[in-house]
N, C-alpha and C positions, 0 to 999 in steps of 0.2 A: 520313535520316542526321543525327545530332546534331552540332551545330557546336561544336567545341572552343573554349573561351575561357579566358582567364586574368584573374583579378582583380588589379588593381594599385591601390595607394593611396599617395597622396603629398599633402602639404599639406592634409589634410582632405578630399581628393577621392578617390573610388573609381570605377573603371571596369573594364570587361573589354576585353581585347585579343583579338579573334577571329582564330583561325588560318585558318579556312575558313568561308565563309557563302554561302548562296544568296541573291543580291539579285535583285530583279525587273529586267527590262529597262527601260532608261530611253529617253525619246523621241529623244535624240541618237544612240543606238546605240553610244555609247562603252563600253568595258570599264572597270568600276569594281570595286574590292574594299574590303571593310571593313578598316580599320586599327585603330580603337578604337571601342568602344561600351559603354554602360552608364549607370547612375545616378551622377550627381555628388552627392557628399555634402558639403554645406556647412551648418554650423549656422546657424539663424536665417534661412534663405532658402527660396524656393520650391524644390520638388523638381524637378530638371532631369535630363532624359535627353539623352545626348550620342551622336551618331553621327559618326565621322570616317572618311571614305572617300578612297582614293587613286584619282585619275583622271588618268593621265599626259597625256591629250589636251588638258587645259586649260592646259598649259605655254605659255609665251610662244612664239608661232609655231605652236601646235597648232591643230587644226581646230575645237575647241569654244570658242565665244566666251561672254561673260558671259550673254547671254540664253539660250542653249541650256543652259548649266550651271545657271542659275537654275531653268529649267523642270525639269531633272533632279532638282534638290534638292527641289522641290515634290512631284514624283512619289515620291521616296524617303520623304518624310514621310508621304504618304497611303498608300502601298502596303507600306511596310516598318516604319519607325520608330514610327509612331503606335501600332500594336497592342502593340509591345514596351514603349513608354513608359507605356501605360495598364494593362499587366498587373501585377497585384500578386502577385509570386511571390518565393520565397526571402526572405521577410520585408520586401520592398520595398513601399512604398506607391506608388500610381500617381503619375506625374509631372504637374506642372502646366505645365511648359515643356519645349520640345524644341529642341535646337541641332544643326544639321547643318553639318559643315565638309567641303567638297570641296577637296582639295589635289593638286597635281601630283606630289608625292613625300611619303613618310611624315614626319610631324611630330607629336610627342607633344602631347597636350592641354596648353594653357597656354604652350607654347614658341613663340617667334617666329623667323622666318628670312626676311629680305627676298628671298632667292633662291627661295623656295617660293611659287608662285601659289596663293592660297586664295580660295574663295568660301564665304560662310556664309549660312545661313537660320536665323532665330530665330522660333519659333512659340509662341503661347499655345495649349495643348491642353486647357485646363481645361473646355471644353465638348464635348470628344470629337472635335474636328476640328482640322486644321492651319490656324490663323489667324496670318498674319504679325504680328509685334510691330512 
């Protein structure tokens, strides 16, 4: 089944907002879903691929702690986002960097909200693997 997605651009950045997607299971067993993903377009910078996922169980008082969320983020990089970031399709060149944000409720790329718990992973993928920045 093809995943519907919507391209959004603002402030020189472009990303897709996925309506439905099949994510691999993560080690913590928590339910997560894609909120935003796609290539970030900024002139004069490295090509970056962004994946934002909603994971309600990381909320304050939830059962998923930082260590478990961090492991899940690494697995998402290796099993889901890396292949998409390195794929050259629709005129996009492969990315050199990958950013994954896990949040307890939806928050658009670049927005802040102190009431939303967020964990992030920053990866150098220029050698074809997820290496922490």
